[in-house]
Predicted model as a PDB file, atoms N, CA, C, CB and O in Angstrom, pLDDT in the B-factor column:
MODEL        1                                                                  
ATOM      1  N   MET A   1     -13.719 -51.519 -26.533  1.00 67.00           N  
ATOM      2  CA  MET A   1     -13.586 -51.450 -25.113  1.00 67.00           C  
ATOM      3  C   MET A   1     -12.714 -50.247 -24.768  1.00 67.00           C  
ATOM      4  CB  MET A   1     -12.999 -52.757 -24.552  1.00 67.00           C  
ATOM      5  O   MET A   1     -11.659 -50.042 -25.369  1.00 67.00           O  
ATOM      6  N   ASP A   2     -13.162 -49.449 -23.792  1.00 78.00           N  
ATOM      7  CA  ASP A   2     -12.414 -48.279 -23.352  1.00 78.00           C  
ATOM      8  C   ASP A   2     -11.359 -48.693 -22.341  1.00 78.00           C  
ATOM      9  CB  ASP A   2     -13.354 -47.221 -22.749  1.00 78.00           C  
ATOM     10  O   ASP A   2     -11.588 -49.521 -21.460  1.00 78.00           O  
ATOM     11  N   ILE A   3     -10.206 -48.090 -22.505  1.00 83.00           N  
ATOM     12  CA  ILE A   3      -9.127 -48.351 -21.555  1.00 83.00           C  
ATOM     13  C   ILE A   3      -8.996 -47.118 -20.666  1.00 83.00           C  
ATOM     14  CB  ILE A   3      -7.768 -48.678 -22.292  1.00 83.00           C  
ATOM     15  O   ILE A   3      -8.796 -46.008 -21.159  1.00 83.00           O  
ATOM     16  N   ILE A   4      -9.108 -47.314 -19.385  1.00 85.00           N  
ATOM     17  CA  ILE A   4      -9.000 -46.212 -18.432  1.00 85.00           C  
ATOM     18  C   ILE A   4      -7.521 -46.000 -18.111  1.00 85.00           C  
ATOM     19  CB  ILE A   4      -9.826 -46.503 -17.128  1.00 85.00           C  
ATOM     20  O   ILE A   4      -6.829 -46.888 -17.613  1.00 85.00           O  
ATOM     21  N   LYS A   5      -7.071 -44.792 -18.417  1.00 84.00           N  
ATOM     22  CA  LYS A   5      -5.688 -44.459 -18.127  1.00 84.00           C  
ATOM     23  C   LYS A   5      -5.624 -43.848 -16.731  1.00 84.00           C  
ATOM     24  CB  LYS A   5      -5.104 -43.486 -19.198  1.00 84.00           C  
ATOM     25  O   LYS A   5      -6.423 -42.973 -16.396  1.00 84.00           O  
ATOM     26  N   PRO A   6      -4.700 -44.295 -15.942  1.00 84.00           N  
ATOM     27  CA  PRO A   6      -4.572 -43.694 -14.610  1.00 84.00           C  
ATOM     28  C   PRO A   6      -4.035 -42.267 -14.716  1.00 84.00           C  
ATOM     29  CB  PRO A   6      -3.644 -44.548 -13.713  1.00 84.00           C  
ATOM     30  O   PRO A   6      -3.131 -41.976 -15.500  1.00 84.00           O  
ATOM     31  N   LYS A   7      -4.620 -41.393 -13.903  1.00 83.00           N  
ATOM     32  CA  LYS A   7      -4.173 -39.997 -13.915  1.00 83.00           C  
ATOM     33  C   LYS A   7      -2.893 -39.873 -13.112  1.00 83.00           C  
ATOM     34  CB  LYS A   7      -5.264 -39.054 -13.348  1.00 83.00           C  
ATOM     35  O   LYS A   7      -2.752 -40.456 -12.037  1.00 83.00           O  
ATOM     36  N   LYS A   8      -1.968 -39.105 -13.652  1.00 77.00           N  
ATOM     37  CA  LYS A   8      -0.735 -38.849 -12.928  1.00 77.00           C  
ATOM     38  C   LYS A   8      -1.007 -37.745 -11.907  1.00 77.00           C  
ATOM     39  CB  LYS A   8       0.426 -38.451 -13.903  1.00 77.00           C  
ATOM     40  O   LYS A   8      -1.624 -36.733 -12.240  1.00 77.00           O  
ATOM     41  N   PRO A   9      -0.562 -37.928 -10.693  1.00 71.00           N  
ATOM     42  CA  PRO A   9      -0.758 -36.862  -9.708  1.00 71.00           C  
ATOM     43  C   PRO A   9       0.108 -35.653 -10.074  1.00 71.00           C  
ATOM     44  CB  PRO A   9      -0.416 -37.366  -8.276  1.00 71.00           C  
ATOM     45  O   PRO A   9       1.242 -35.814 -10.526  1.00 71.00           O  
ATOM     46  N   PRO A  10      -0.416 -34.463  -9.881  1.00 68.00           N  
ATOM     47  CA  PRO A  10       0.389 -33.283 -10.205  1.00 68.00           C  
ATOM     48  C   PRO A  10       1.621 -33.214  -9.309  1.00 68.00           C  
ATOM     49  CB  PRO A  10      -0.450 -31.997 -10.057  1.00 68.00           C  
ATOM     50  O   PRO A  10       1.604 -33.677  -8.168  1.00 68.00           O  
ATOM     51  N   LEU A  11       2.688 -32.630  -9.845  1.00 63.00           N  
ATOM     52  CA  LEU A  11       3.931 -32.558  -9.086  1.00 63.00           C  
ATOM     53  C   LEU A  11       3.752 -31.731  -7.814  1.00 63.00           C  
ATOM     54  CB  LEU A  11       5.047 -31.962  -9.950  1.00 63.00           C  
ATOM     55  O   LEU A  11       4.190 -32.136  -6.737  1.00 63.00           O  
ATOM     56  N   LEU A  12       3.131 -30.614  -7.940  1.00 63.00           N  
ATOM     57  CA  LEU A  12       2.858 -29.774  -6.778  1.00 63.00           C  
ATOM     58  C   LEU A  12       1.359 -29.633  -6.632  1.00 63.00           C  
ATOM     59  CB  LEU A  12       3.537 -28.381  -6.908  1.00 63.00           C  
ATOM     60  O   LEU A  12       0.675 -29.166  -7.542  1.00 63.00           O  
ATOM     61  N   LYS A  13       0.864 -30.032  -5.505  1.00 69.00           N  
ATOM     62  CA  LYS A  13      -0.569 -29.938  -5.290  1.00 69.00           C  
ATOM     63  C   LYS A  13      -0.932 -28.507  -4.916  1.00 69.00           C  
ATOM     64  CB  LYS A  13      -1.028 -30.924  -4.194  1.00 69.00           C  
ATOM     65  O   LYS A  13      -0.113 -27.765  -4.374  1.00 69.00           O  
ATOM     66  N   ARG A  14      -2.153 -28.138  -5.210  1.00 78.00           N  
ATOM     67  CA  ARG A  14      -2.621 -26.781  -4.979  1.00 78.00           C  
ATOM     68  C   ARG A  14      -2.492 -26.345  -3.513  1.00 78.00           C  
ATOM     69  CB  ARG A  14      -4.058 -26.663  -5.419  1.00 78.00           C  
ATOM     70  O   ARG A  14      -2.009 -25.238  -3.274  1.00 78.00           O  
ATOM     71  N   PRO A  15      -2.893 -27.148  -2.519  1.00 80.00           N  
ATOM     72  CA  PRO A  15      -2.728 -26.717  -1.124  1.00 80.00           C  
ATOM     73  C   PRO A  15      -1.267 -26.481  -0.746  1.00 80.00           C  
ATOM     74  CB  PRO A  15      -3.328 -27.752  -0.192  1.00 80.00           C  
ATOM     75  O   PRO A  15      -0.961 -25.606   0.063  1.00 80.00           O  
ATOM     76  N   LEU A  16      -0.373 -27.265  -1.334  1.00 82.00           N  
ATOM     77  CA  LEU A  16       1.040 -27.081  -1.053  1.00 82.00           C  
ATOM     78  C   LEU A  16       1.521 -25.741  -1.585  1.00 82.00           C  
ATOM     79  CB  LEU A  16       1.859 -28.218  -1.657  1.00 82.00           C  
ATOM     80  O   LEU A  16       2.275 -25.042  -0.909  1.00 82.00           O  
ATOM     81  N   ILE A  17       1.098 -25.379  -2.776  1.00 83.00           N  
ATOM     82  CA  ILE A  17       1.479 -24.098  -3.380  1.00 83.00           C  
ATOM     83  C   ILE A  17       0.940 -22.946  -2.543  1.00 83.00           C  
ATOM     84  CB  ILE A  17       0.956 -23.997  -4.834  1.00 83.00           C  
ATOM     85  O   ILE A  17       1.656 -21.980  -2.280  1.00 83.00           O  
ATOM     86  N   ILE A  18      -0.318 -23.043  -2.124  1.00 85.00           N  
ATOM     87  CA  ILE A  18      -0.917 -21.986  -1.312  1.00 85.00           C  
ATOM     88  C   ILE A  18      -0.190 -21.872   0.023  1.00 85.00           C  
ATOM     89  CB  ILE A  18      -2.418 -22.257  -1.084  1.00 85.00           C  
ATOM     90  O   ILE A  18       0.061 -20.761   0.493  1.00 85.00           O  
ATOM     91  N   GLY A  19       0.148 -22.985   0.635  1.00 88.00           N  
ATOM     92  CA  GLY A  19       0.860 -22.967   1.913  1.00 88.00           C  
ATOM     93  C   GLY A  19       2.240 -22.342   1.802  1.00 88.00           C  
ATOM     94  O   GLY A  19       2.631 -21.534   2.644  1.00 88.00           O  
ATOM     95  N   VAL A  20       2.972 -22.712   0.770  1.00 89.00           N  
ATOM     96  CA  VAL A  20       4.314 -22.155   0.566  1.00 89.00           C  
ATOM     97  C   VAL A  20       4.233 -20.662   0.292  1.00 89.00           C  
ATOM     98  CB  VAL A  20       5.033 -22.871  -0.597  1.00 89.00           C  
ATOM     99  O   VAL A  20       5.055 -19.897   0.795  1.00 89.00           O  
ATOM    100  N   THR A  21       3.258 -20.236  -0.495  1.00 91.00           N  
ATOM    101  CA  THR A  21       3.084 -18.813  -0.793  1.00 91.00           C  
ATOM    102  C   THR A  21       2.745 -18.037   0.473  1.00 91.00           C  
ATOM    103  CB  THR A  21       1.984 -18.610  -1.849  1.00 91.00           C  
ATOM    104  O   THR A  21       3.312 -16.970   0.712  1.00 91.00           O  
ATOM    105  N   ALA A  22       1.836 -18.552   1.282  1.00 93.00           N  
ATOM    106  CA  ALA A  22       1.454 -17.872   2.522  1.00 93.00           C  
ATOM    107  C   ALA A  22       2.628 -17.803   3.484  1.00 93.00           C  
ATOM    108  CB  ALA A  22       0.272 -18.586   3.185  1.00 93.00           C  
ATOM    109  O   ALA A  22       2.847 -16.769   4.115  1.00 93.00           O  
ATOM    110  N   LEU A  23       3.378 -18.876   3.608  1.00 95.00           N  
ATOM    111  CA  LEU A  23       4.542 -18.895   4.487  1.00 95.00           C  
ATOM    112  C   LEU A  23       5.605 -17.899   4.019  1.00 95.00           C  
ATOM    113  CB  LEU A  23       5.133 -20.307   4.552  1.00 95.00           C  
ATOM    114  O   LEU A  23       6.226 -17.224   4.839  1.00 95.00           O  
ATOM    115  N   SER A  24       5.811 -17.808   2.724  1.00 95.00           N  
ATOM    116  CA  SER A  24       6.768 -16.845   2.183  1.00 95.00           C  
ATOM    117  C   SER A  24       6.327 -15.416   2.474  1.00 95.00           C  
ATOM    118  CB  SER A  24       6.935 -17.048   0.674  1.00 95.00           C  
ATOM    119  O   SER A  24       7.142 -14.578   2.859  1.00 95.00           O  
ATOM    120  N   PHE A  25       5.045 -15.139   2.293  1.00 94.00           N  
ATOM    121  CA  PHE A  25       4.519 -13.804   2.555  1.00 94.00           C  
ATOM    122  C   PHE A  25       4.709 -13.423   4.020  1.00 94.00           C  
ATOM    123  CB  PHE A  25       3.035 -13.730   2.176  1.00 94.00           C  
ATOM    124  O   PHE A  25       5.131 -12.307   4.324  1.00 94.00           O  
ATOM    125  N   VAL A  26       4.400 -14.346   4.925  1.00 95.00           N  
ATOM    126  CA  VAL A  26       4.557 -14.078   6.361  1.00 95.00           C  
ATOM    127  C   VAL A  26       6.024 -13.855   6.699  1.00 95.00           C  
ATOM    128  CB  VAL A  26       3.986 -15.244   7.201  1.00 95.00           C  
ATOM    129  O   VAL A  26       6.339 -12.976   7.501  1.00 95.00           O  
ATOM    130  N   ALA A  27       6.911 -14.615   6.120  1.00 93.00           N  
ATOM    131  CA  ALA A  27       8.338 -14.462   6.391  1.00 93.00           C  
ATOM    132  C   ALA A  27       8.857 -13.110   5.910  1.00 93.00           C  
ATOM    133  CB  ALA A  27       9.126 -15.587   5.727  1.00 93.00           C  
ATOM    134  O   ALA A  27       9.609 -12.445   6.622  1.00 93.00           O  
ATOM    135  N   ILE A  28       8.462 -12.703   4.714  1.00 91.00           N  
ATOM    136  CA  ILE A  28       8.913 -11.419   4.176  1.00 91.00           C  
ATOM    137  C   ILE A  28       8.328 -10.265   4.976  1.00 91.00           C  
ATOM    138  CB  ILE A  28       8.524 -11.287   2.698  1.00 91.00           C  
ATOM    139  O   ILE A  28       9.040  -9.311   5.289  1.00 91.00           O  
ATOM    140  N   ALA A  29       7.042 -10.338   5.313  1.00 88.00           N  
ATOM    141  CA  ALA A  29       6.402  -9.266   6.076  1.00 88.00           C  
ATOM    142  C   ALA A  29       7.017  -9.140   7.461  1.00 88.00           C  
ATOM    143  CB  ALA A  29       4.898  -9.516   6.193  1.00 88.00           C  
ATOM    144  O   ALA A  29       7.251  -8.026   7.930  1.00 88.00           O  
ATOM    145  N   SER A  30       7.283 -10.256   8.122  1.00 87.00           N  
ATOM    146  CA  SER A  30       7.879 -10.182   9.457  1.00 87.00           C  
ATOM    147  C   SER A  30       9.304  -9.656   9.395  1.00 87.00           C  
ATOM    148  CB  SER A  30       7.858 -11.556  10.128  1.00 87.00           C  
ATOM    149  O   SER A  30       9.746  -8.975  10.321  1.00 87.00           O  
ATOM    150  N   THR A  31      10.025  -9.952   8.340  1.00 83.00           N  
ATOM    151  CA  THR A  31      11.374  -9.419   8.187  1.00 83.00           C  
ATOM    152  C   THR A  31      11.349  -7.901   8.088  1.00 83.00           C  
ATOM    153  CB  THR A  31      12.051 -10.017   6.953  1.00 83.00           C  
ATOM    154  O   THR A  31      12.180  -7.231   8.700  1.00 83.00           O  
ATOM    155  N   PHE A  32      10.411  -7.348   7.328  1.00 79.00           N  
ATOM    156  CA  PHE A  32      10.319  -5.899   7.198  1.00 79.00           C  
ATOM    157  C   PHE A  32       9.851  -5.250   8.494  1.00 79.00           C  
ATOM    158  CB  PHE A  32       9.375  -5.532   6.063  1.00 79.00           C  
ATOM    159  O   PHE A  32      10.304  -4.156   8.830  1.00 79.00           O  
ATOM    160  N   LEU A  33       8.962  -5.899   9.223  1.00 79.00           N  
ATOM    161  CA  LEU A  33       8.451  -5.316  10.454  1.00 79.00           C  
ATOM    162  C   LEU A  33       9.475  -5.374  11.587  1.00 79.00           C  
ATOM    163  CB  LEU A  33       7.180  -6.025  10.871  1.00 79.00           C  
ATOM    164  O   LEU A  33       9.542  -4.451  12.399  1.00 79.00           O  
ATOM    165  N   ILE A  34      10.250  -6.412  11.655  1.00 79.00           N  
ATOM    166  CA  ILE A  34      11.218  -6.572  12.732  1.00 79.00           C  
ATOM    167  C   ILE A  34      12.497  -5.786  12.463  1.00 79.00           C  
ATOM    168  CB  ILE A  34      11.546  -8.043  12.926  1.00 79.00           C  
ATOM    169  O   ILE A  34      13.167  -5.355  13.402  1.00 79.00           O  
ATOM    170  N   SER A  35      12.834  -5.597  11.219  1.00 73.00           N  
ATOM    171  CA  SER A  35      14.078  -4.939  10.850  1.00 73.00           C  
ATOM    172  C   SER A  35      14.125  -3.524  11.407  1.00 73.00           C  
ATOM    173  CB  SER A  35      14.241  -4.916   9.332  1.00 73.00           C  
ATOM    174  O   SER A  35      13.160  -2.772  11.270  1.00 73.00           O  
ATOM    175  N   SER A  36      15.228  -3.156  12.028  1.00 62.00           N  
ATOM    176  CA  SER A  36      15.365  -1.814  12.591  1.00 62.00           C  
ATOM    177  C   SER A  36      15.604  -0.785  11.495  1.00 62.00           C  
ATOM    178  CB  SER A  36      16.509  -1.775  13.607  1.00 62.00           C  
ATOM    179  O   SER A  36      15.346   0.400  11.704  1.00 62.00           O  
ATOM    180  N   GLU A  37      16.081  -1.202  10.350  1.00 64.00           N  
ATOM    181  CA  GLU A  37      16.331  -0.263   9.265  1.00 64.00           C  
ATOM    182  C   GLU A  37      15.035   0.232   8.626  1.00 64.00           C  
ATOM    183  CB  GLU A  37      17.211  -0.911   8.213  1.00 64.00           C  
ATOM    184  O   GLU A  37      15.017   1.290   7.997  1.00 64.00           O  
ATOM    185  N   SER A  38      13.953  -0.528   8.784  1.00 53.00           N  
ATOM    186  CA  SER A  38      12.698  -0.114   8.173  1.00 53.00           C  
ATOM    187  C   SER A  38      12.006   0.972   8.975  1.00 53.00           C  
ATOM    188  CB  SER A  38      11.779  -1.299   8.018  1.00 53.00           C  
ATOM    189  O   SER A  38      11.104   1.633   8.461  1.00 53.00           O  
ATOM    190  N   ALA A  39      12.411   1.174  10.239  1.00 63.00           N  
ATOM    191  CA  ALA A  39      11.800   2.206  11.074  1.00 63.00           C  
ATOM    192  C   ALA A  39      12.514   3.526  10.822  1.00 63.00           C  
ATOM    193  CB  ALA A  39      11.861   1.821  12.583  1.00 63.00           C  
ATOM    194  O   ALA A  39      13.732   3.617  10.968  1.00 63.00           O  
ATOM    195  N   TYR A  40      11.753   4.549  10.444  1.00 73.00           N  
ATOM    196  CA  TYR A  40      12.317   5.857  10.183  1.00 73.00           C  
ATOM    197  C   TYR A  40      12.091   6.714  11.408  1.00 73.00           C  
ATOM    198  CB  TYR A  40      11.696   6.504   8.917  1.00 73.00           C  
ATOM    199  O   TYR A  40      10.954   6.848  11.861  1.00 73.00           O  
ATOM    200  N   ARG A  41      13.122   7.287  11.945  1.00 77.00           N  
ATOM    201  CA  ARG A  41      13.018   8.069  13.165  1.00 77.00           C  
ATOM    202  C   ARG A  41      13.433   9.503  12.888  1.00 77.00           C  
ATOM    203  CB  ARG A  41      13.879   7.460  14.284  1.00 77.00           C  
ATOM    204  O   ARG A  41      14.364   9.768  12.128  1.00 77.00           O  
ATOM    205  N   VAL A  42      12.710  10.426  13.531  1.00 84.00           N  
ATOM    206  CA  VAL A  42      12.991  11.852  13.389  1.00 84.00           C  
ATOM    207  C   VAL A  42      13.156  12.425  14.785  1.00 84.00           C  
ATOM    208  CB  VAL A  42      11.855  12.594  12.598  1.00 84.00           C  
ATOM    209  O   VAL A  42      12.343  12.166  15.672  1.00 84.00           O  
ATOM    210  N   GLU A  43      14.197  13.195  14.974  1.00 89.00           N  
ATOM    211  CA  GLU A  43      14.411  13.857  16.263  1.00 89.00           C  
ATOM    212  C   GLU A  43      13.426  15.006  16.411  1.00 89.00           C  
ATOM    213  CB  GLU A  43      15.870  14.369  16.392  1.00 89.00           C  
ATOM    214  O   GLU A  43      13.027  15.625  15.424  1.00 89.00           O  
ATOM    215  N   ARG A  44      13.037  15.286  17.652  1.00 89.00           N  
ATOM    216  CA  ARG A  44      12.059  16.344  17.912  1.00 89.00           C  
ATOM    217  C   ARG A  44      12.576  17.707  17.459  1.00 89.00           C  
ATOM    218  CB  ARG A  44      11.711  16.388  19.400  1.00 89.00           C  
ATOM    219  O   ARG A  44      11.791  18.550  17.025  1.00 89.00           O  
ATOM    220  N   GLU A  45      13.881  17.932  17.555  1.00 91.00           N  
ATOM    221  CA  GLU A  45      14.453  19.223  17.157  1.00 91.00           C  
ATOM    222  C   GLU A  45      14.337  19.460  15.650  1.00 91.00           C  
ATOM    223  CB  GLU A  45      15.921  19.299  17.579  1.00 91.00           C  
ATOM    224  O   GLU A  45      14.383  20.607  15.205  1.00 91.00           O  
ATOM    225  N   GLN A  46      14.191  18.417  14.875  1.00 93.00           N  
ATOM    226  CA  GLN A  46      14.091  18.555  13.423  1.00 93.00           C  
ATOM    227  C   GLN A  46      12.681  18.887  12.961  1.00 93.00           C  
ATOM    228  CB  GLN A  46      14.553  17.288  12.753  1.00 93.00           C  
ATOM    229  O   GLN A  46      12.480  19.208  11.789  1.00 93.00           O  
ATOM    230  N   LEU A  47      11.691  18.817  13.863  1.00 92.00           N  
ATOM    231  CA  LEU A  47      10.304  19.078  13.499  1.00 92.00           C  
ATOM    232  C   LEU A  47       9.944  20.532  13.729  1.00 92.00           C  
ATOM    233  CB  LEU A  47       9.366  18.177  14.287  1.00 92.00           C  
ATOM    234  O   LEU A  47      10.466  21.174  14.641  1.00 92.00           O  
ATOM    235  N   MET A  48       9.051  21.048  12.899  1.00 92.00           N  
ATOM    236  CA  MET A  48       8.492  22.378  13.106  1.00 92.00           C  
ATOM    237  C   MET A  48       7.085  22.199  13.651  1.00 92.00           C  
ATOM    238  CB  MET A  48       8.491  23.223  11.781  1.00 92.00           C  
ATOM    239  O   MET A  48       6.200  21.703  12.954  1.00 92.00           O  
ATOM    240  N   LEU A  49       6.881  22.601  14.894  1.00 91.00           N  
ATOM    241  CA  LEU A  49       5.594  22.449  15.532  1.00 91.00           C  
ATOM    242  C   LEU A  49       4.910  23.805  15.612  1.00 91.00           C  
ATOM    243  CB  LEU A  49       5.744  21.823  16.931  1.00 91.00           C  
ATOM    244  O   LEU A  49       5.576  24.828  15.775  1.00 91.00           O  
ATOM    245  N   GLY A  50       3.590  23.820  15.498  1.00 91.00           N  
ATOM    246  CA  GLY A  50       2.836  25.060  15.574  1.00 91.00           C  
ATOM    247  C   GLY A  50       1.490  24.832  16.218  1.00 91.00           C  
ATOM    248  O   GLY A  50       1.112  23.701  16.524  1.00 91.00           O  
ATOM    249  N   ILE A  51       0.767  25.929  16.421  1.00 90.00           N  
ATOM    250  CA  ILE A  51      -0.557  25.870  17.018  1.00 90.00           C  
ATOM    251  C   ILE A  51      -1.586  26.012  15.905  1.00 90.00           C  
ATOM    252  CB  ILE A  51      -0.741  26.977  18.104  1.00 90.00           C  
ATOM    253  O   ILE A  51      -1.453  26.861  15.025  1.00 90.00           O  
ATOM    254  N   VAL A  52      -2.610  25.171  15.956  1.00 87.00           N  
ATOM    255  CA  VAL A  52      -3.670  25.216  14.962  1.00 87.00           C  
ATOM    256  C   VAL A  52      -4.619  26.348  15.320  1.00 87.00           C  
ATOM    257  CB  VAL A  52      -4.425  23.857  14.879  1.00 87.00           C  
ATOM    258  O   VAL A  52      -5.064  26.465  16.462  1.00 87.00           O  
ATOM    259  N   GLN A  53      -4.925  27.182  14.329  1.00 87.00           N  
ATOM    260  CA  GLN A  53      -5.826  28.307  14.539  1.00 87.00           C  
ATOM    261  C   GLN A  53      -7.015  28.162  13.604  1.00 87.00           C  
ATOM    262  CB  GLN A  53      -5.099  29.661  14.308  1.00 87.00           C  
ATOM    263  O   GLN A  53      -6.888  27.689  12.475  1.00 87.00           O  
ATOM    264  N   SER A  54      -8.172  28.580  14.098  1.00 90.00           N  
ATOM    265  CA  SER A  54      -9.356  28.548  13.235  1.00 90.00           C  
ATOM    266  C   SER A  54      -9.649  29.953  12.747  1.00 90.00           C  
ATOM    267  CB  SER A  54     -10.586  27.960  13.984  1.00 90.00           C  
ATOM    268  O   SER A  54      -9.316  30.934  13.413  1.00 90.00           O  
ATOM    269  N   GLY A  55     -10.270  30.047  11.588  1.00 89.00           N  
ATOM    270  CA  GLY A  55     -10.609  31.340  11.003  1.00 89.00           C  
ATOM    271  C   GLY A  55     -10.984  31.170   9.550  1.00 89.00           C  
ATOM    272  O   GLY A  55     -11.059  30.055   9.033  1.00 89.00           O  
ATOM    273  N   ASP A  56     -11.218  32.293   8.901  1.00 89.00           N  
ATOM    274  CA  ASP A  56     -11.580  32.269   7.483  1.00 89.00           C  
ATOM    275  C   ASP A  56     -10.358  31.973   6.633  1.00 89.00           C  
ATOM    276  CB  ASP A  56     -12.215  33.606   7.058  1.00 89.00           C  
ATOM    277  O   ASP A  56      -9.263  32.471   6.894  1.00 89.00           O  
ATOM    278  N   LEU A  57     -10.562  31.162   5.625  1.00 84.00           N  
ATOM    279  CA  LEU A  57      -9.508  30.849   4.675  1.00 84.00           C  
ATOM    280  C   LEU A  57      -9.740  31.701   3.441  1.00 84.00           C  
ATOM    281  CB  LEU A  57      -9.479  29.324   4.322  1.00 84.00           C  
ATOM    282  O   LEU A  57     -10.769  31.583   2.776  1.00 84.00           O  
ATOM    283  N   GLN A  58      -8.791  32.546   3.147  1.00 86.00           N  
ATOM    284  CA  GLN A  58      -8.928  33.422   1.990  1.00 86.00           C  
ATOM    285  C   GLN A  58      -8.207  32.786   0.808  1.00 86.00           C  
ATOM    286  CB  GLN A  58      -8.363  34.843   2.290  1.00 86.00           C  
ATOM    287  O   GLN A  58      -7.020  32.468   0.872  1.00 86.00           O  
ATOM    288  N   VAL A  59      -8.957  32.615  -0.262  1.00 86.00           N  
ATOM    289  CA  VAL A  59      -8.404  32.016  -1.473  1.00 86.00           C  
ATOM    290  C   VAL A  59      -8.362  33.085  -2.539  1.00 86.00           C  
ATOM    291  CB  VAL A  59      -9.239  30.784  -1.943  1.00 86.00           C  
ATOM    292  O   VAL A  59      -9.386  33.694  -2.851  1.00 86.00           O  
ATOM    293  N   VAL A  60      -7.191  33.320  -3.102  1.00 84.00           N  
ATOM    294  CA  VAL A  60      -7.016  34.315  -4.151  1.00 84.00           C  
ATOM    295  C   VAL A  60      -6.690  33.578  -5.442  1.00 84.00           C  
ATOM    296  CB  VAL A  60      -5.894  35.347  -3.786  1.00 84.00           C  
ATOM    297  O   VAL A  60      -5.766  32.766  -5.492  1.00 84.00           O  
ATOM    298  N   VAL A  61      -7.459  33.870  -6.484  1.00 78.00           N  
ATOM    299  CA  VAL A  61      -7.252  33.234  -7.771  1.00 78.00           C  
ATOM    300  C   VAL A  61      -6.897  34.310  -8.786  1.00 78.00           C  
ATOM    301  CB  VAL A  61      -8.511  32.434  -8.215  1.00 78.00           C  
ATOM    302  O   VAL A  61      -7.655  35.260  -8.981  1.00 78.00           O  
ATOM    303  N   ASP A  62      -5.755  34.164  -9.426  1.00 78.00           N  
ATOM    304  CA  ASP A  62      -5.352  35.084 -10.480  1.00 78.00           C  
ATOM    305  C   ASP A  62      -5.478  34.360 -11.807  1.00 78.00           C  
ATOM    306  CB  ASP A  62      -3.899  35.608 -10.260  1.00 78.00           C  
ATOM    307  O   ASP A  62      -5.090  33.198 -11.931  1.00 78.00           O  
ATOM    308  N   GLY A  63      -6.012  35.038 -12.778  1.00 73.00           N  
ATOM    309  CA  GLY A  63      -6.145  34.423 -14.086  1.00 73.00           C  
ATOM    310  C   GLY A  63      -6.289  35.470 -15.167  1.00 73.00           C  
ATOM    311  O   GLY A  63      -6.682  36.604 -14.891  1.00 73.00           O  
ATOM    312  N   TYR A  64      -5.980  35.103 -16.375  1.00 81.00           N  
ATOM    313  CA  TYR A  64      -6.104  35.994 -17.501  1.00 81.00           C  
ATOM    314  C   TYR A  64      -7.473  35.798 -18.135  1.00 81.00           C  
ATOM    315  CB  TYR A  64      -4.977  35.753 -18.523  1.00 81.00           C  
ATOM    316  O   TYR A  64      -7.975  34.676 -18.207  1.00 81.00           O  
ATOM    317  N   GLY A  65      -8.055  36.851 -18.579  1.00 81.00           N  
ATOM    318  CA  GLY A  65      -9.349  36.758 -19.235  1.00 81.00           C  
ATOM    319  C   GLY A  65     -10.488  36.859 -18.243  1.00 81.00           C  
ATOM    320  O   GLY A  65     -10.345  37.426 -17.160  1.00 81.00           O  
ATOM    321  N   MET A  66     -11.612  36.304 -18.628  1.00 79.00           N  
ATOM    322  CA  MET A  66     -12.820  36.424 -17.803  1.00 79.00           C  
ATOM    323  C   MET A  66     -13.086  35.063 -17.133  1.00 79.00           C  
ATOM    324  CB  MET A  66     -14.064  36.883 -18.674  1.00 79.00           C  
ATOM    325  O   MET A  66     -13.179  34.032 -17.798  1.00 79.00           O  
ATOM    326  N   LEU A  67     -13.202  35.096 -15.829  1.00 72.00           N  
ATOM    327  CA  LEU A  67     -13.470  33.873 -15.077  1.00 72.00           C  
ATOM    328  C   LEU A  67     -14.965  33.758 -14.849  1.00 72.00           C  
ATOM    329  CB  LEU A  67     -12.703  33.860 -13.724  1.00 72.00           C  
ATOM    330  O   LEU A  67     -15.613  34.736 -14.478  1.00 72.00           O  
ATOM    331  N   ARG A  68     -15.506  32.604 -15.061  1.00 79.00           N  
ATOM    332  CA  ARG A  68     -16.919  32.383 -14.796  1.00 79.00           C  
ATOM    333  C   ARG A  68     -17.112  30.956 -14.283  1.00 79.00           C  
ATOM    334  CB  ARG A  68     -17.773  32.637 -16.074  1.00 79.00           C  
ATOM    335  O   ARG A  68     -16.261  30.090 -14.489  1.00 79.00           O  
ATOM    336  N   SER A  69     -18.224  30.728 -13.624  1.00 80.00           N  
ATOM    337  CA  SER A  69     -18.512  29.436 -13.035  1.00 80.00           C  
ATOM    338  C   SER A  69     -18.862  28.421 -14.118  1.00 80.00           C  
ATOM    339  CB  SER A  69     -19.649  29.553 -12.022  1.00 80.00           C  
ATOM    340  O   SER A  69     -19.386  28.784 -15.171  1.00 80.00           O  
ATOM    341  N   ASP A  70     -18.574  27.160 -13.858  1.00 82.00           N  
ATOM    342  CA  ASP A  70     -18.947  26.120 -14.807  1.00 82.00           C  
ATOM    343  C   ASP A  70     -20.412  25.716 -14.642  1.00 82.00           C  
ATOM    344  CB  ASP A  70     -18.044  24.901 -14.635  1.00 82.00           C  
ATOM    345  O   ASP A  70     -20.904  24.875 -15.395  1.00 82.00           O  
ATOM    346  N   LYS A  71     -21.104  26.291 -13.687  1.00 79.00           N  
ATOM    347  CA  LYS A  71     -22.517  25.985 -13.460  1.00 79.00           C  
ATOM    348  C   LYS A  71     -23.434  26.771 -14.398  1.00 79.00           C  
ATOM    349  CB  LYS A  71     -22.888  26.280 -12.012  1.00 79.00           C  
ATOM    350  O   LYS A  71     -24.596  26.397 -14.560  1.00 79.00           O  
ATOM    351  N   HIS A  72     -22.953  27.838 -15.014  1.00 66.00           N  
ATOM    352  CA  HIS A  72     -23.801  28.673 -15.901  1.00 66.00           C  
ATOM    353  C   HIS A  72     -23.611  28.316 -17.348  1.00 66.00           C  
ATOM    354  CB  HIS A  72     -23.496  30.152 -15.707  1.00 66.00           C  
ATOM    355  O   HIS A  72     -24.242  28.915 -18.219  1.00 66.00           O  
TER     356      HIS A  72                                                      
ENDMDL                                                                          
END                                                                             
């Protein structure tokens, strides 16, 4: 005759673990987003601003020996 052993319930159930993990993630993320120290600020005087110009881009390549394409 087989004896059926009752299963012990796990100490921490899977939904509980997922809930605690999600809550921890939200708490840590909100702490970083709300914290004033996480925001990096730059004064306008510290920036170098310029005007974008269009035109040909000249590329100069210096090398020793003979340069050839990798397509040949």
